[in-house]
C-alpha positions in Angstrom: 0.0 0.0 0.0 1.3 3.4 -1.0 2.2 5.8 1.7 0.8 9.3 1.9 4.2 10.8 0.8 4.2 8.5 -2.2 0.8 9.8 -3.1 1.5 13.5 -2.4 5.3 13.9 -3.1 5.1 17.6 -3.3 3.5 18.4 0.0 6.8 19.7 1.3 6.9 22.2 -1.3 3.3 23.3 -0.9 3.7 23.6 3.0 6.8 25.8 2.5 4.9 28.2 0.3 2.0 28.0 2.6 4.1 28.8 5.6 5.6 31.8 3.8 2.0 33.2 2.9 0.9 32.5 6.5 -1.8 29.9 5.4 -2.1 27.4 8.2 -3.8 24.4 6.6 -4.9 23.0 3.2 -8.5 23.8 3.9 -7.6 27.4 4.6 -5.6 27.4 1.2 -8.7 26.1 -0.7 -10.9 28.6 1.0 -8.7 31.6 0.3 -8.0 30.7 -3.3 -11.5 29.7 -4.0 -10.7 26.0 -5.2 -11.5 22.6 -4.2 -9.6 20.2 -2.0 -9.1 18.0 -5.1 -7.3 21.0 -6.7 -5.1 21.3 -3.9 -4.4 17.5 -4.0 -3.3 18.0 -7.7 -0.6 20.4 -6.4 0.7 18.0 -3.8 0.8 15.4 -6.5 2.7 17.6 -8.9 -0.1 17.6 -11.3 -0.8 21.4 -11.6 -1.3 21.1 -15.3 -4.6 19.4 -14.8 -6.0 22.6 -13.3 -7.8 25.3 -15.2 -6.0 28.6 -15.9 -8.3 30.4 -13.4 -7.6 28.0 -10.5 -3.8 28.2 -11.2 -3.9 32.0 -11.1 -5.8 32.1 -7.9 -3.6 29.6 -6.3 -0.6 31.7 -7.3 -2.1 34.8 -5.7 -2.9 33.1 -2.6 0.5 31.7 -2.3 2.3 34.8 -3.2 4.2 33.4 -6.2 4.1 33.7 -9.8 2.1 31.6 -12.2 5.3 30.4 -13.9 6.9 29.5 -10.5 3.8 27.7 -9.3 3.8 25.5 -12.5 7.6 24.8 -12.5 7.4 23.7 -8.9 4.2 21.5 -9.2 4.6 19.9 -12.4 6.3 16.8 -13.7 7.7 14.0 -11.7 9.2 14.4 -8.2 13.1 14.8 -8.1 14.9 11.8 -6.7 18.4 12.2 -5.2 20.9 9.4 -6.1 24.1 10.7 -5.4 25.8 7.0 -5.7 24.4 6.4 -9.2 26.4 7.1 -12.3 25.4 9.7 -14.7 22.0 8.9 -16.5 21.9 7.3 -19.8 21.7 9.5 -23.1 18.0 8.2 -23.6 17.1 9.2 -20.1 18.7 12.6 -20.5 16.9 13.2 -23.8 13.6 12.0 -22.1 14.2 14.5 -19.2 14.9 17.3 -21.8 11.7 16.6 -23.8 9.8 16.7 -20.7 11.4 19.9 -19.6 10.8 21.4 -22.9 7.0 20.3 -22.9 6.6 21.7 -19.4 8.2 25.1 -20.4 5.9 25.3 -23.3 2.8 24.6 -21.1 4.0 27.3 -18.7 4.3 29.7 -21.5 0.8 28.9 -23.0 -1.0 29.2 -19.6 0.9 32.4 -18.7 -0.1 33.9 -22.2 -3.7 32.7 -21.5 -3.8 34.4 -18.2 -2.4 37.7 -19.4 -5.0 37.5 -22.2 -7.9 37.1 -19.8 -6.4 39.9 -17.7 -6.4 42.3 -20.7 -10.0 41.2 -21.6 -11.3 42.0 -18.1 -9.5 45.4 -18.2 -11.1 46.2 -21.6 -14.6 45.1 -20.4 -14.3 47.4 -17.5 -13.2 50.4 -19.5 -16.0 49.8 -22.0 -18.5 49.7 -19.2 -17.2 53.0 -17.8 -17.3 54.6 -21.2 -21.0 53.5 -21.9 -22.0 54.9 -18.4 -20.2 58.2 -19.2 -21.8 58.4 -22.7 -25.3 57.9 -21.4 -24.8 60.6 -18.9 -23.2 63.0 -21.4 -26.4 62.5 -23.8 -28.7 63.2 -20.9 -26.7 66.6 -20.2 -26.8 67.5 -23.8 -29.1 70.4 -23.4 -27.1 71.9 -20.5 -23.8 71.2 -22.3 -24.9 73.1 -25.4 -26.2 76.2 -23.4 -23.4 76.2 -20.5 -20.7 78.0 -22.5 -23.3 80.5 -23.6 -24.3 81.3 -20.0 -20.8 81.6 -18.8 -19.9 84.0 -21.6 -22.9 86.1 -21.1 -22.4 86.3 -17.3 -18.7 87.1 -17.5 -19.2 89.6 -20.1 -21.8 91.4 -17.9 -20.4 91.8 -14.4 -23.7 93.4 -13.1 -25.8 90.4 -14.3 -27.2 88.8 -11.2 -26.6 85.3 -12.6 -22.8 86.0 -12.2 -23.2 84.4 -8.7 -24.0 81.2 -10.4 -20.5 80.8 -12.1 -18.8 79.3 -9.0 -21.6 76.7 -9.0 -21.0 75.6 -12.5 -17.4 75.2 -12.4 -17.6 71.6 -10.9 -19.5 70.7 -14.1 -16.7 72.1 -16.2 -14.1 70.1 -14.1 -16.2 66.9 -14.4 -16.2 67.4 -18.2 -12.4 67.9 -18.2 -11.8 64.7 -16.0 -13.9 62.9 -18.6 -11.9 64.2 -21.5 -14.7 66.2 -22.9 -13.8 69.5 -24.5 -15.6 72.2 -26.6 -15.2 72.3 -30.4 -14.5 76.1 -30.3 -15.2 78.9 -28.0 -18.6 80.7 -28.2 -18.4 83.6 -30.5 -15.3 82.5 -32.3 -15.2 82.4 -36.2 -14.1 79.4 -38.2 -14.5 77.8 -41.6 -17.7 75.8 -42.0 -17.1 72.1 -41.6 -20.5 70.2 -41.8 -18.7 67.3 -39.8 -18.5 69.3 -36.7 -20.7 72.3 -37.3 -24.6 72.3 -37.4 -26.2 75.4 -39.2 -28.9 77.0 -36.9 -32.5 76.8 -38.4 -32.6 80.1 -39.8 -29.2 79.8 -41.5 -29.4 76.8 -43.7 -29.2 78.4 -47.1 -26.2 79.7 -49.0 -23.4 78.3 -46.6 -20.7 76.3 -48.2 -17.9 74.3 -46.7 -15.2 76.8 -45.9 -17.4 80.0 -45.6 -16.9 81.9 -42.4 -19.2 81.0 -39.5 -19.5 82.0 -36.0 -20.1 79.5 -33.1 -23.3 80.1 -31.3 -23.8 77.2 -29.2 -21.2 74.7 -28.1 -20.4 71.3 -29.7 -18.1 68.8 -27.9 -15.5 66.3 -28.5 -15.1 63.3 -26.1 -11.5 62.2 -26.3 -10.9 61.9 -30.2 -14.7 61.3 -30.9 -17.4 63.9 -31.9 -20.0 63.8 -29.2 -22.2 66.4 -30.9 -21.7 69.3 -33.3 -21.6 73.0 -32.5 -24.4 75.2 -33.7 -23.3 78.0 -36.0 -24.5 80.8 -38.2 -22.8 82.5 -41.1 -20.8 85.5 -40.6 -22.3 88.4 -42.4 -20.3 91.2 -44.1 -21.1 93.7 -41.3 -21.4 91.2 -38.6 -19.0 91.8 -35.5 -18.6 89.9 -32.5 -20.2 91.8 -29.5 -17.7 93.0 -26.9 
């Protein structure tokens, strides 16, 4: 009948890692890593490659070791010390080298899969944040459109009572900056008409060609390098001057 040491030859290595990580028992390790006792037994048998990538990743985190080190420690046959034996035969050395190469390849494959899963989770998280921000920005569109106009009018007229509102609107400006939202152009500024980023106001939809001079009346916005919505503009008339 096989002894416990024969069945679980990698128990000393696992206990050493557990001691360094402050884990008192196999049951505690299973609970901390979120794995089953069967999966713990595979480590103790040196059969880590039977486990799924997720389980290997959680065990490496619980034991404070890298995935590659965990796999290298708990895969293959247990080392047997035979100092009195002559050097191994060529066939045995070749077999050992093949086993090592296969194990290294499996380790590399598992490490790449783990890194791919990490990138996928990070991408999904970023996409969820962007979807939330976009929904909020679309709800705020009417305010975003008028906000620069309000601020411009208030700042141009120091006696305007609404000037007191400016400090209360600054947090919204900071929020937009944090979200990488920026206006296409300042209110009242002139530019060449570009239908990709300019929207003619209802009363100005005739006789305006790309490149014609226009004035920005209501703000449009970029979100990063994407157009959120266009600025509303009107053509510049020959005698039209921007009010001071």
